[in-house]
N, CA, C and O atoms as a MOPAC input file, in Angstrom:
PM7 MOZYME 1SCF
protein

 N     26.60200 1    52.11000 1   -13.30400 1
 C     27.87400 1    52.23600 1   -12.60300 1
 C     27.61900 1    52.85700 1   -11.23600 1
 O     26.97700 1    53.90200 1   -11.12500 1
 N     28.13200 1    52.19700 1   -10.19600 1
 C     27.99700 1    52.72500 1    -8.84300 1
 C     29.24500 1    53.55100 1    -8.54100 1
 O     30.36400 1    53.06000 1    -8.69400 1
 N     29.06300 1    54.78900 1    -8.11600 1
 C     30.18500 1    55.70400 1    -7.90700 1
 C     30.40400 1    55.98500 1    -6.42700 1
 O     29.52000 1    55.76000 1    -5.60000 1
 N     31.57800 1    56.47200 1    -6.11200 1
 C     32.00000 1    56.74400 1    -4.74600 1
 C     31.02900 1    57.67800 1    -4.02600 1
 O     30.74700 1    57.47400 1    -2.84500 1
 N     30.51800 1    58.68800 1    -4.70600 1
 C     29.59900 1    59.63900 1    -4.07500 1
 C     28.39600 1    58.94700 1    -3.44300 1
 O     27.80800 1    59.47600 1    -2.50100 1
 N     28.02400 1    57.77700 1    -3.94400 1
 C     26.86800 1    57.05300 1    -3.42100 1
 C     27.15800 1    56.28000 1    -2.13600 1
 O     26.22300 1    55.86900 1    -1.44700 1
 N     28.42500 1    56.07300 1    -1.80000 1
 C     28.75300 1    55.26700 1    -0.62000 1
 C     29.63500 1    55.99300 1     0.39700 1
 O     29.77300 1    55.52200 1     1.52600 1
 N     30.22700 1    57.11400 1     0.02900 1
 C     31.19600 1    57.80200 1     0.89900 1
 C     30.51500 1    58.49100 1     2.08200 1
 O     29.30600 1    58.72200 1     2.08300 1
 N     31.32300 1    58.80600 1     3.07800 1
 C     30.88300 1    59.62100 1     4.20700 1
 C     31.13500 1    61.07600 1     3.84300 1
 O     32.23100 1    61.43200 1     3.41000 1
 N     30.12700 1    61.91300 1     4.01700 1
 C     30.23800 1    63.31300 1     3.59700 1
 C     30.62000 1    64.25600 1     4.73600 1
 O     31.27700 1    65.26900 1     4.49900 1
 N     30.23000 1    63.94600 1     5.93500 1
 C     30.48600 1    64.83700 1     7.06500 1
 C     31.86600 1    64.52900 1     7.64200 1
 O     31.99300 1    63.77200 1     8.60500 1
 N     32.88900 1    65.11900 1     7.04600 1
 C     34.26800 1    64.81300 1     7.42100 1
 C     34.87500 1    65.97100 1     8.20500 1
 O     34.85100 1    67.11700 1     7.75600 1
 N     35.41300 1    65.66400 1     9.37200 1
 C     36.12100 1    66.66200 1    10.16500 1
 C     37.53600 1    66.78400 1     9.61700 1
 O     38.14400 1    65.78600 1     9.23000 1
 N     38.05600 1    68.00000 1     9.58400 1
 C     39.43400 1    68.23400 1     9.12600 1
 C     40.19400 1    68.96300 1    10.22000 1
 O     39.60500 1    69.50400 1    11.15600 1
 N     41.51300 1    68.96600 1    10.08500 1
 C     42.37400 1    69.62900 1    11.05400 1
 C     43.52900 1    70.27500 1    10.29500 1
 O     43.87000 1    69.84300 1     9.19400 1
 N     44.12600 1    71.29700 1    10.87600 1
 C     45.24400 1    71.99200 1    10.24100 1
 C     46.58300 1    71.38000 1    10.63100 1
 O     46.67900 1    70.73100 1    11.67300 1
 N     47.60800 1    71.57000 1     9.82700 1
 C     48.92300 1    70.96300 1    10.07900 1
 C     49.64100 1    71.52700 1    11.30100 1
 O     50.56500 1    70.89500 1    11.81200 1
 N     49.23500 1    72.70400 1    11.77900 1
 C     49.88100 1    73.28700 1    12.95100 1
 C     49.15600 1    72.96400 1    14.24800 1
 O     49.57500 1    73.40800 1    15.31700 1
 N     48.08300 1    72.20400 1    14.16800 1
 C     47.42300 1    71.72000 1    15.38100 1
 C     48.33500 1    70.67900 1    16.02500 1
 O     49.24900 1    70.16500 1    15.38000 1
 N     48.08900 1    70.37400 1    17.27900 1
 C     48.95100 1    69.43100 1    17.99700 1
 C     48.41000 1    68.00800 1    17.90600 1
 O     47.25400 1    67.78000 1    17.54900 1
 N     49.27400 1    67.06700 1    18.23800 1
 C     48.84900 1    65.66900 1    18.27900 1
 C     47.73700 1    65.48500 1    19.30300 1
 O     46.81300 1    64.70400 1    19.08000 1
 N     47.81800 1    66.19900 1    20.42400 1
 C     46.77700 1    66.12900 1    21.44400 1
 C     45.43200 1    66.58700 1    20.86100 1
 O     44.40400 1    65.95000 1    21.09200 1
 N     45.44400 1    67.68500 1    20.11000 1
 C     44.21100 1    68.18800 1    19.50200 1
 C     43.64900 1    67.19300 1    18.49000 1
 O     42.43700 1    66.98900 1    18.41600 1
 N     44.53400 1    66.57700 1    17.71300 1
 C     44.08800 1    65.58200 1    16.72900 1
 C     43.47100 1    64.37800 1    17.43600 1
 O     42.41000 1    63.89400 1    17.03900 1
 N     44.14100 1    63.89600 1    18.48600 1
 C     43.62600 1    62.73300 1    19.21400 1
 C     42.27600 1    63.05700 1    19.86000 1
 O     41.36400 1    62.23000 1    19.84000 1
 N     42.14800 1    64.25400 1    20.43000 1
 C     40.88400 1    64.65100 1    21.05700 1
 C     39.76900 1    64.73100 1    20.01200 1
 O     38.64400 1    64.30500 1    20.27300 1
 N     40.07800 1    65.27400 1    18.83100 1
 C     39.06500 1    65.36900 1    17.78300 1
 C     38.68200 1    63.97200 1    17.30200 1
 O     37.50400 1    63.69600 1    17.07500 1
 N     39.67200 1    63.09000 1    17.14400 1
 C     39.37200 1    61.72100 1    16.73000 1
 C     38.44600 1    61.04800 1    17.74400 1
 O     37.50500 1    60.34800 1    17.37000 1
 N     38.72400 1    61.26700 1    19.02800 1
 C     37.88500 1    60.68400 1    20.06900 1
 C     36.46900 1    61.25000 1    20.00400 1
 O     35.49200 1    60.50800 1    20.11000 1
 N     36.36600 1    62.55200 1    19.83200 1
 C     35.06900 1    63.22300 1    19.81100 1
 C     34.18000 1    62.74700 1    18.66600 1
 O     32.98200 1    62.53000 1    18.85400 1
 N     34.76800 1    62.58400 1    17.47800 1
 C     33.96100 1    62.19800 1    16.31700 1
 C     34.04000 1    60.70100 1    16.01400 1
 O     33.47900 1    60.22800 1    15.02600 1
 N     34.74600 1    59.96000 1    16.88200 1
 C     34.85700 1    58.50400 1    16.76300 1
 C     35.40300 1    58.06900 1    15.40200 1
 O     34.76200 1    57.33300 1    14.65100 1
 N     36.61900 1    58.55700 1    15.11600 1
 C     37.29100 1    58.18600 1    13.87400 1
 C     38.76200 1    57.93500 1    14.14900 1
 O     39.27600 1    58.33900 1    15.19200 1
 N     39.42700 1    57.29100 1    13.24800 1
 C     40.85700 1    57.04200 1    13.37300 1
 C     41.66900 1    57.80000 1    12.34800 1
 O     42.86700 1    57.56500 1    12.19500 1
 N     41.00600 1    58.72700 1    11.63200 1
 C     41.69100 1    59.46300 1    10.56400 1
 C     41.11000 1    60.86700 1    10.44600 1
 O     39.90900 1    61.08600 1    10.60500 1
 N     42.01000 1    61.81300 1    10.15900 1
 C     41.58500 1    63.18300 1     9.88900 1
 C     42.33600 1    63.70300 1     8.67500 1
 O     43.56600 1    63.64800 1     8.64300 1
 N     41.62900 1    64.20100 1     7.68800 1
 C     42.31200 1    64.89200 1     6.59700 1
 C     42.92300 1    66.18700 1     7.15000 1
 O     42.33500 1    66.84700 1     8.00700 1
 N     44.09600 1    66.53100 1     6.65200 1
 C     44.78300 1    67.74400 1     7.08900 1
 C     44.67500 1    68.75700 1     5.96100 1
 O     45.09100 1    68.49800 1     4.83200 1
 N     44.10200 1    69.92900 1     6.28900 1
 C     43.90300 1    70.95400 1     5.27100 1
 C     44.57400 1    72.25600 1     5.68700 1
 O     44.70200 1    72.57300 1     6.87000 1
 N     44.99500 1    72.99500 1     4.66800 1
 C     45.60200 1    74.30300 1     4.88400 1
 C     45.13400 1    75.20700 1     3.75600 1
 O     45.30600 1    74.88700 1     2.58000 1
 N     44.54300 1    76.33500 1     4.11800 1
 C     44.00900 1    77.26800 1     3.12600 1
 C     43.09600 1    76.55800 1     2.12400 1
 O     43.22100 1    76.73100 1     0.91100 1
 N     42.18200 1    75.76100 1     2.66200 1
 C     41.17600 1    75.05900 1     1.86300 1
 C     41.74700 1    74.00400 1     0.91300 1
 O     41.06800 1    73.58700 1    -0.02500 1
 N     42.98200 1    73.57300 1     1.14600 1
 C     43.57800 1    72.52500 1     0.30600 1
 C     43.98100 1    71.34900 1     1.17100 1
 O     44.45000 1    71.51500 1     2.29700 1
 N     43.79100 1    70.16100 1     0.62800 1
 C     44.18900 1    68.93600 1     1.30000 1
 C     45.70400 1    68.81700 1     1.22700 1
 O     46.26300 1    68.72000 1     0.13500 1
 N     46.38100 1    68.82300 1     2.38500 1
 C     47.84900 1    68.77300 1     2.40800 1
 C     48.39300 1    67.50800 1     3.05600 1
 O     49.59900 1    67.26600 1     3.02700 1
 N     47.52300 1    66.70500 1     3.63500 1
 C     47.97900 1    65.48600 1     4.28000 1
 C     46.83800 1    64.74800 1     4.92900 1
 O     45.66900 1    65.10900 1     4.79900 1
 N     47.21700 1    63.70300 1     5.63100 1
 C     46.24300 1    62.90000 1     6.36700 1
 C     46.95200 1    62.39600 1     7.61200 1
 O     48.13000 1    62.04200 1     7.55800 1
 N     46.24900 1    62.36200 1     8.72200 1
 C     46.82300 1    61.83400 1     9.95600 1
 C     45.88700 1    60.77400 1    10.51400 1
 O     44.66700 1    60.94000 1    10.53500 1
 N     46.48800 1    59.68300 1    10.96300 1
 C     45.72400 1    58.58700 1    11.54300 1
 C     46.13900 1    58.39100 1    12.99100 1
 O     47.17400 1    58.89000 1    13.43300 1
 N     45.31200 1    57.65600 1    13.71700 1
 C     45.67500 1    57.32500 1    15.08800 1
 C     46.97500 1    56.51400 1    15.10000 1
 O     47.76600 1    56.60800 1    16.03900 1
 N     47.17900 1    55.73900 1    14.07400 1
 C     48.42100 1    54.95200 1    13.95200 1
 C     49.62800 1    55.87100 1    13.74200 1
 O     50.69900 1    55.60600 1    14.28800 1
 N     49.47500 1    56.94400 1    12.96000 1
 C     50.55200 1    57.91900 1    12.78600 1
 C     50.92600 1    58.53700 1    14.13500 1
 O     52.10600 1    58.68400 1    14.45400 1
 N     49.91200 1    58.89400 1    14.91900 1
 C     50.16600 1    59.49800 1    16.22300 1
 C     50.95800 1    58.53400 1    17.10200 1
 O     51.91200 1    58.93100 1    17.77200 1
 N     50.55700 1    57.27400 1    17.09400 1
 C     51.22600 1    56.27900 1    17.92900 1
 C     52.63400 1    55.93900 1    17.43600 1
 O     53.57700 1    55.91100 1    18.22700 1
 N     52.78200 1    55.68100 1    16.13100 1
 C     54.05100 1    55.16200 1    15.62300 1
 C     55.03200 1    56.22400 1    15.15100 1
 O     56.23800 1    56.07800 1    15.34800 1
 N     54.54500 1    57.27200 1    14.54300 1
 C     55.44300 1    58.34400 1    14.09500 1
 C     55.58200 1    59.42600 1    15.15700 1
 O     56.51000 1    60.23400 1    15.11300 1
 N     54.65800 1    59.43900 1    16.10600 1
 C     54.67100 1    60.43100 1    17.16700 1
 C     55.23900 1    59.86000 1    18.44800 1
 O     56.42800 1    60.01300 1    18.73000 1
 N     54.40100 1    59.21100 1    19.21600 1
 C     54.77600 1    58.72100 1    20.54300 1
 C     55.97100 1    57.76700 1    20.49000 1
 O     56.90500 1    57.91800 1    21.27800 1
 N     55.96400 1    56.80300 1    19.59100 1
 C     57.05900 1    55.83300 1    19.51100 1
 C     58.38800 1    56.48200 1    19.13500 1
 O     59.45200 1    55.94200 1    19.43700 1
 N     58.32800 1    57.64500 1    18.47500 1
 C     59.54000 1    58.36700 1    18.08500 1
 C     59.91000 1    59.44300 1    19.10400 1
 O     60.79000 1    60.26500 1    18.84900 1
 N     59.23600 1    59.44000 1    20.26400 1
 C     59.56700 1    60.36800 1    21.33500 1
 C     58.92800 1    61.73700 1    21.23800 1
 O     59.30200 1    62.64700 1    21.97700 1
 N     57.96800 1    61.89900 1    20.33600 1
 C     57.28700 1    63.19100 1    20.21000 1
 C     56.19000 1    63.27700 1    21.27300 1
 O     55.50500 1    62.29300 1    21.55500 1
 N     56.03700 1    64.44000 1    21.84400 1
 C     55.04500 1    64.64900 1    22.87900 1
 C     53.70700 1    65.08200 1    22.31500 1
 O     53.56000 1    65.24800 1    21.10400 1
 N     52.72900 1    65.26600 1    23.19500 1
 C     51.38700 1    65.63300 1    22.75400 1
 C     51.30000 1    67.02200 1    22.13600 1
 O     50.31400 1    67.34000 1    21.47000 1
 N     52.32400 1    67.86000 1    22.34700 1
 C     52.30000 1    69.20100 1    21.77600 1
 C     53.04700 1    69.29100 1    20.43900 1
 O     53.18800 1    70.37700 1    19.87700 1
 N     53.52300 1    68.14600 1    19.93100 1
 C     54.15900 1    68.12600 1    18.60400 1
 C     53.10600 1    68.48300 1    17.56700 1
 O     51.92100 1    68.20300 1    17.74900 1
 N     53.54100 1    69.09200 1    16.49500 1
 C     52.63200 1    69.51400 1    15.43100 1
 C     52.27700 1    68.33500 1    14.52500 1
 O     53.08300 1    67.43100 1    14.30400 1
 N     51.07300 1    68.37100 1    14.01800 1
 C     50.60400 1    67.32600 1    13.10900 1
 C     51.51500 1    67.18800 1    11.90200 1
 O     51.76100 1    66.07300 1    11.44000 1
 N     52.02100 1    68.30200 1    11.38300 1
 C     52.86400 1    68.23900 1    10.18700 1
 C     54.11100 1    67.37800 1    10.40000 1
 O     54.71300 1    66.92300 1     9.42800 1
 N     54.51000 1    67.14700 1    11.66000 1
 C     55.68100 1    66.32800 1    11.96400 1
 C     55.42000 1    64.83400 1    11.78800 1
 O     56.36500 1    64.06300 1    11.61500 1
 N     54.16900 1    64.41500 1    11.82700 1
 C     53.86800 1    62.98300 1    11.76600 1
 C     52.85700 1    62.59000 1    10.68800 1
 O     52.66400 1    61.40200 1    10.43000 1
 N     52.21500 1    63.56500 1    10.06300 1
 C     51.18500 1    63.25100 1     9.06700 1
 C     51.80700 1    62.63600 1     7.80900 1
 O     53.00200 1    62.77600 1     7.55100 1
 N     50.97700 1    61.96500 1     7.05400 1
 C     51.38200 1    61.48300 1     5.73500 1
 C     51.09500 1    62.60500 1     4.74900 1
 O     49.94200 1    62.97800 1     4.53700 1
 N     52.14400 1    63.13400 1     4.15300 1
 C     51.97700 1    64.24400 1     3.21000 1
 C     51.72000 1    63.74300 1     1.79500 1
 O     51.19900 1    64.47800 1     0.95600 1
 N     52.08500 1    62.49700 1     1.53200 1
 C     51.81900 1    61.90200 1     0.21300 1
 C     50.37600 1    61.41500 1     0.23400 1
 O     50.06800 1    60.35200 1     0.77300 1
 N     49.51100 1    62.20600 1    -0.35800 1
 C     48.08300 1    61.94300 1    -0.25800 1
 C     47.59700 1    61.13500 1    -1.45600 1
 O     47.78300 1    61.52300 1    -2.60900 1
 N     46.98400 1    60.03100 1    -1.15900 1
 C     46.27500 1    59.26200 1    -2.16700 1
 C     44.80800 1    59.60700 1    -2.00400 1
 O     44.31500 1    59.69600 1    -0.88000 1
 N     44.11100 1    59.79900 1    -3.09800 1
 C     42.70900 1    60.19300 1    -3.03400 1
 C     41.97700 1    59.59900 1    -4.22700 1
 O     42.58300 1    58.99200 1    -5.11000 1
 N     40.68400 1    59.78200 1    -4.23300 1
 C     39.88000 1    59.37500 1    -5.37900 1
 C     38.87900 1    60.48700 1    -5.66400 1
 O     38.68900 1    61.39400 1    -4.85300 1
 N     38.24500 1    60.40400 1    -6.82200 1
 C     37.24900 1    61.39400 1    -7.21800 1
 C     35.84800 1    60.88200 1    -6.88700 1
 O     35.60000 1    59.67600 1    -6.88200 1
 N     34.94300 1    61.81100 1    -6.61200 1
 C     33.59000 1    61.45800 1    -6.20500 1
 C     32.80900 1    60.70700 1    -7.28200 1
 O     31.86100 1    59.98800 1    -6.96600 1
 N     33.19100 1    60.86400 1    -8.54000 1
 C     32.46300 1    60.17300 1    -9.60500 1
 C     33.19600 1    58.91800 1   -10.10200 1
 O     32.87000 1    58.37900 1   -11.15900 1
 N     34.17900 1    58.46700 1    -9.33400 1
 C     34.92000 1    57.25800 1    -9.69500 1
 C     34.10400 1    56.01100 1    -9.37100 1
 O     33.35500 1    55.98800 1    -8.39400 1
 N     34.24800 1    54.99400 1   -10.18100 1
 C     33.57500 1    53.71800 1    -9.98500 1
 C     34.08000 1    53.05700 1    -8.69900 1
 O     35.28700 1    53.01800 1    -8.45700 1
 N     33.16300 1    52.53800 1    -7.87200 1
 C     33.58800 1    51.97000 1    -6.59200 1
 C     34.44900 1    50.72100 1    -6.75800 1
 O     35.28100 1    50.43400 1    -5.89800 1
 N     34.27000 1    49.98400 1    -7.83100 1
 C     35.13300 1    48.81500 1    -8.04600 1
 C     36.57700 1    49.25600 1    -8.26200 1
 O     37.50400 1    48.61800 1    -7.76300 1
 N     36.77000 1    50.34300 1    -9.00300 1
 C     38.10800 1    50.87000 1    -9.23700 1
 C     38.72000 1    51.37100 1    -7.92800 1
 O     39.89700 1    51.12900 1    -7.66000 1
 N     37.93900 1    52.05600 1    -7.12800 1
 C     38.41500 1    52.56300 1    -5.84500 1
 C     38.76500 1    51.40000 1    -4.91600 1
 O     39.77600 1    51.45300 1    -4.21400 1
 N     37.95300 1    50.36900 1    -4.90500 1
 C     38.24800 1    49.19300 1    -4.07900 1
 C     39.56800 1    48.55600 1    -4.50100 1
 O     40.34900 1    48.12900 1    -3.65000 1
 N     39.82400 1    48.48900 1    -5.80900 1
 C     41.10700 1    47.96300 1    -6.29300 1
 C     42.25700 1    48.83400 1    -5.80900 1
 O     43.30500 1    48.31900 1    -5.42000 1
 N     42.06700 1    50.16100 1    -5.83100 1
 C     43.11200 1    51.06900 1    -5.34700 1
 C     43.36100 1    50.88700 1    -3.86000 1
 O     44.51200 1    50.89600 1    -3.42400 1
 N     42.30300 1    50.72300 1    -3.07200 1
 C     42.47800 1    50.46500 1    -1.64000 1
 C     43.33100 1    49.21600 1    -1.43200 1
 O     44.23300 1    49.19800 1    -0.59400 1
 N     43.03500 1    48.17500 1    -2.20500 1
 C     43.77700 1    46.92100 1    -2.08100 1
 C     45.23800 1    47.09100 1    -2.47600 1
 O     46.12800 1    46.62600 1    -1.76400 1
 N     45.49500 1    47.74500 1    -3.59200 1
 C     46.86900 1    47.94200 1    -4.06700 1
 C     47.66100 1    48.82400 1    -3.10000 1
 O     48.81500 1    48.53100 1    -2.78500 1
 N     47.03600 1    49.89900 1    -2.63800 1
 C     47.70600 1    50.82800 1    -1.72600 1
 C     47.77200 1    50.28200 1    -0.29900 1
 O     48.53700 1    50.77800 1     0.52800 1
 N     46.98000 1    49.27900 1    -0.02600 1
 C     46.84900 1    48.67800 1     1.29800 1
 C     46.46900 1    49.72300 1     2.34900 1
 O     47.09000 1    49.81900 1     3.40700 1
 N     45.44200 1    50.49500 1     2.03100 1
 C     44.88200 1    51.46900 1     2.96500 1
 C     43.39400 1    51.18500 1     3.12900 1
 O     42.76800 1    50.59200 1     2.25000 1
 N     42.84000 1    51.60500 1     4.24100 1
 C     41.44600 1    51.32400 1     4.54900 1
 C     40.50800 1    52.46600 1     4.17600 1
 O     39.28800 1    52.31100 1     4.22000 1
 N     41.07700 1    53.61400 1     3.80900 1
 C     40.23200 1    54.75600 1     3.47300 1
 C     40.96900 1    55.71100 1     2.55600 1
 O     42.19900 1    55.76200 1     2.55000 1
 N     40.20800 1    56.46300 1     1.78700 1
 C     40.76900 1    57.48000 1     0.89500 1
 C     39.93100 1    58.75000 1     0.98000 1
 O     38.70200 1    58.68500 1     1.01500 1
 N     40.59300 1    59.90700 1     1.01300 1
 C     39.84500 1    61.15400 1     0.87700 1
 C     39.19500 1    61.18700 1    -0.50700 1
 O     39.73900 1    60.65200 1    -1.47300 1
 N     38.03900 1    61.81400 1    -0.58800 1
 C     37.31200 1    61.94800 1    -1.85000 1
 C     37.28600 1    63.43100 1    -2.20600 1
 O     36.91200 1    64.27300 1    -1.39000 1
 N     37.68800 1    63.73300 1    -3.43300 1
 C     37.72200 1    65.12400 1    -3.89200 1
 C     36.85400 1    65.28300 1    -5.12800 1
 O     36.53400 1    64.31300 1    -5.81500 1
 N     36.47500 1    66.54200 1    -5.39800 1
 C     35.76800 1    66.83600 1    -6.64100 1
 C     36.81500 1    67.20900 1    -7.69500 1
 O     38.01500 1    67.14000 1    -7.42900 1
 N     36.36600 1    67.60200 1    -8.87700 1
 C     37.32800 1    67.87700 1    -9.95500 1
 C     38.10900 1    69.16600 1    -9.73500 1
 O     39.07600 1    69.43100 1   -10.45000 1
 N     37.70200 1    69.97200 1    -8.75400 1
 C     38.50000 1    71.15000 1    -8.37200 1
 C     39.49300 1    70.77700 1    -7.26700 1
 O     40.19000 1    71.63100 1    -6.72100 1
 N     39.53800 1    69.48700 1    -6.95700 1
 C     40.39100 1    68.90100 1    -5.92000 1
 C     40.08800 1    69.45500 1    -4.53200 1
 O     40.98700 1    69.63900 1    -3.71100 1
 N     38.81200 1    69.71600 1    -4.28600 1
 C     38.35000 1    70.11900 1    -2.96500 1
 C     37.77700 1    68.88900 1    -2.27200 1
 O     37.05900 1    68.09800 1    -2.88500 1
 N     38.09400 1    68.73700 1    -1.00600 1
 C     37.62200 1    67.59800 1    -0.22900 1
 C     36.10100 1    67.62600 1    -0.12300 1
 O     35.51900 1    68.63100 1     0.28500 1
 N     35.46100 1    66.51400 1    -0.49300 1
 C     34.00600 1    66.42000 1    -0.40000 1
 C     33.55700 1    65.24300 1     0.45900 1
 O     32.36800 1    65.09900 1     0.74300 1
 N     34.50600 1    64.39900 1     0.87600 1
 C     34.13900 1    63.25300 1     1.69900 1
 C     35.32400 1    62.34600 1     1.92200 1
 O     36.46700 1    62.68200 1     1.61400 1
 N     35.01300 1    61.18300 1     2.46800 1
 C     36.02700 1    60.14700 1     2.65000 1
 C     35.33200 1    58.81400 1     2.42100 1
 O     34.18500 1    58.62900 1     2.83000 1
 N     36.01600 1    57.89400 1     1.77500 1
 C     35.43600 1    56.57500 1     1.53900 1
 C     36.31300 1    55.54800 1     2.25700 1
 O     37.54000 1    55.57800 1     2.16200 1
 N     35.66000 1    54.65500 1     2.96500 1
 C     36.38900 1    53.65300 1     3.74100 1
 C     35.96800 1    52.25300 1     3.31600 1
 O     34.96600 1    52.05700 1     2.62900 1
 N     36.76000 1    51.30200 1     3.74500 1
 C     36.41000 1    49.90900 1     3.51900 1
 C     35.03900 1    49.62500 1     4.13100 1
 O     34.24300 1    48.88100 1     3.55800 1
 N     34.76400 1    50.21600 1     5.29100 1
 C     33.45700 1    50.04700 1     5.92900 1
 C     32.32200 1    50.58500 1     5.07600 1
 O     31.25000 1    49.98300 1     5.00700 1
 N     32.56100 1    51.74000 1     4.41500 1
 C     31.54100 1    52.29300 1     3.51900 1
 C     31.24700 1    51.31400 1     2.38700 1
 O     30.09000 1    51.09500 1     2.02900 1
 N     32.30500 1    50.72900 1     1.82700 1
 C     32.11700 1    49.77200 1     0.73800 1
 C     31.39600 1    48.52500 1     1.22800 1
 O     30.54000 1    47.98000 1     0.53100 1
 N     31.74700 1    48.07000 1     2.44200 1
 C     31.14600 1    46.85200 1     2.98200 1
 C     29.66400 1    47.02800 1     3.28400 1
 O     28.87400 1    46.10700 1     3.07800 1
 N     29.28100 1    48.20900 1     3.77300 1
 C     27.88700 1    48.40400 1     4.16500 1
 C     27.01000 1    48.96800 1     3.05300 1
 O     25.79000 1    48.81200 1     3.09100 1
 N     27.61800 1    49.62300 1     2.06000 1
 C     26.82200 1    50.28100 1     1.02200 1
 C     27.09400 1    49.79500 1    -0.39500 1
 O     26.40000 1    50.20100 1    -1.32700 1
 N     28.07700 1    48.94200 1    -0.57100 1
 C     28.42500 1    48.47400 1    -1.90800 1
 C     28.26800 1    46.97000 1    -2.03400 1
 O     27.89200 1    46.29900 1    -1.07300 1
 N     28.55300 1    46.43800 1    -3.21500 1
 C     28.47800 1    44.99000 1    -3.42200 1
 C     29.50400 1    44.26200 1    -2.54400 1
 O     30.63700 1    44.71900 1    -2.39900 1
 N     29.10500 1    43.14300 1    -1.96700 1
 C     29.97900 1    42.37600 1    -1.06700 1
 C     31.26900 1    41.93900 1    -1.75600 1
 O     32.32100 1    41.89700 1    -1.11700 1
 N     31.20800 1    41.62100 1    -3.02200 1
 C     32.41200 1    41.16400 1    -3.72100 1
 C     33.45200 1    42.27500 1    -3.81800 1
 O     34.65300 1    42.01000 1    -3.78700 1
 N     32.99400 1    43.50900 1    -3.93600 1
 C     33.90600 1    44.64200 1    -4.03500 1
 C     34.66500 1    44.81600 1    -2.72800 1
 O     35.89100 1    44.92600 1    -2.74000 1
 N     33.96100 1    44.84300 1    -1.60600 1
 C     34.62700 1    45.02800 1    -0.31300 1
 C     35.49000 1    43.82400 1     0.03900 1
 O     36.53700 1    43.98400 1     0.66600 1
 N     35.07500 1    42.63000 1    -0.35000 1
 C     35.87400 1    41.43100 1    -0.06600 1
 C     37.20800 1    41.48400 1    -0.80100 1
 O     38.24400 1    41.14400 1    -0.23000 1
 N     37.19300 1    41.90700 1    -2.06400 1
 C     38.45100 1    42.01100 1    -2.81900 1
 C     39.35700 1    43.08700 1    -2.22700 1
 O     40.57200 1    42.90400 1    -2.14900 1
 N     38.77200 1    44.20300 1    -1.81200 1
 C     39.56600 1    45.26900 1    -1.19500 1
 C     40.18100 1    44.78000 1     0.10500 1
 O     41.36600 1    45.00500 1     0.35200 1
 N     39.39400 1    44.11800 1     0.93400 1
 C     39.89900 1    43.61500 1     2.21600 1
 C     41.02500 1    42.61600 1     2.00900 1
 O     42.00500 1    42.62400 1     2.75300 1
 N     40.89600 1    41.76600 1     1.01700 1
 C     41.94200 1    40.79000 1     0.73000 1
 C     43.27200 1    41.49500 1     0.42900 1
 O     44.30800 1    41.11300 1     0.97300 1
 N     43.25000 1    42.49800 1    -0.41200 1
 C     44.47100 1    43.22400 1    -0.74500 1
 C     45.02100 1    44.01800 1     0.41900 1
 O     46.23100 1    44.03900 1     0.64300 1
 N     44.14200 1    44.67300 1     1.16200 1
 C     44.55900 1    45.48000 1     2.30900 1
 C     45.23400 1    44.60900 1     3.36200 1
 O     46.17500 1    45.04500 1     4.02500 1
 N     44.75600 1    43.39100 1     3.51400 1
 C     45.23100 1    42.51300 1     4.58500 1
 C     46.55700 1    41.81700 1     4.29900 1
 O     47.07700 1    41.12400 1     5.17200 1
 N     47.11200 1    41.97900 1     3.11700 1
 C     48.39000 1    41.36400 1     2.79600 1
 C     49.49700 1    42.02300 1     3.61700 1
 O     49.41200 1    43.21300 1     3.92400 1
 N     50.52200 1    41.27000 1     3.97200 1
 C     51.64600 1    41.82300 1     4.73300 1
 C     52.42700 1    42.81600 1     3.88800 1
 O     52.49100 1    42.70500 1     2.66300 1
 N     53.02200 1    43.79300 1     4.57300 1
 C     53.87000 1    44.77000 1     3.89100 1
 C     53.05800 1    45.88000 1     3.28000 1
 O     51.97500 1    46.20800 1     3.76400 1
 N     53.57200 1    46.45300 1     2.22600 1
 C     52.89000 1    47.55000 1     1.56300 1
 C     53.51400 1    48.88200 1     1.90600 1
 O     54.30800 1    48.97700 1     2.84300 1
 N     53.16700 1    49.90600 1     1.16100 1
 C     53.80800 1    51.20900 1     1.32100 1
 C     53.52200 1    51.88700 1     2.65300 1
 O     54.27000 1    52.77900 1     3.05400 1
 N     52.46400 1    51.49300 1     3.34800 1
 C     52.12700 1    52.15600 1     4.60700 1
 C     52.37300 1    51.25300 1     5.80600 1
 O     51.84700 1    51.51000 1     6.88900 1
 N     53.16200 1    50.20400 1     5.63200 1
 C     53.50300 1    49.30700 1     6.70800 1
 C     54.51100 1    50.00000 1     7.61700 1
 O     55.53400 1    50.50100 1     7.15100 1
 N     54.22200 1    50.02700 1     8.90700 1
 C     55.10500 1    50.69500 1     9.85600 1
 C     56.01100 1    49.71400 1    10.60100 1
 O     56.84400 1    50.13900 1    11.40200 1
 N     55.86500 1    48.42400 1    10.35500 1
 C     56.68200 1    47.46300 1    11.09900 1
 C     58.01200 1    47.23900 1    10.41300 1
 O     58.16200 1    47.43000 1     9.20600 1
 N     58.97400 1    46.82500 1    11.22800 1
 C     60.31400 1    46.56300 1    10.68900 1
 C     60.45900 1    45.08000 1    10.34100 1
 O     59.89300 1    44.21200 1    11.00700 1
 N     61.20800 1    44.81700 1     9.31100 1
 C     61.53100 1    43.44300 1     8.96600 1
 C     62.80200 1    43.07700 1     9.69700 1
 O     63.80200 1    43.79100 1     9.61300 1
 N     62.76800 1    41.96100 1    10.41800 1
 C     63.93900 1    41.54500 1    11.18600 1
 C     64.69600 1    40.49100 1    10.44000 1
 O     65.72000 1    40.00700 1    10.92200 1

């Protein structure tokens, strides 16, 4: 069984919920990522993406000094480090997300697993199935309006 710990990224930058959107964007630029887990007192409390900054922040009239907690996704989906990568790929497809925080059994953040991690380090069929599900229109994290 191939598990998430074998393919995930371990060096994950985190940010606090009271940091600003400007600080989050600068950190994303510095570490070349589009997502930051949000932690408070050593606990995962949310996740913020570059898309959140653009659509929940700027598009809603929030400035660069708005707090991350105003635009982050507080409903956190995650996986465990010893979870089977095929199961995680299915979850990515169902949730229609490209990445999930990875936690240990004490629910402490230990990494992040992305579709890219699965594509470069896992079986091609696993990443292909995940990509197929992620690419479907709609889903719980769709920010577009239906006209």
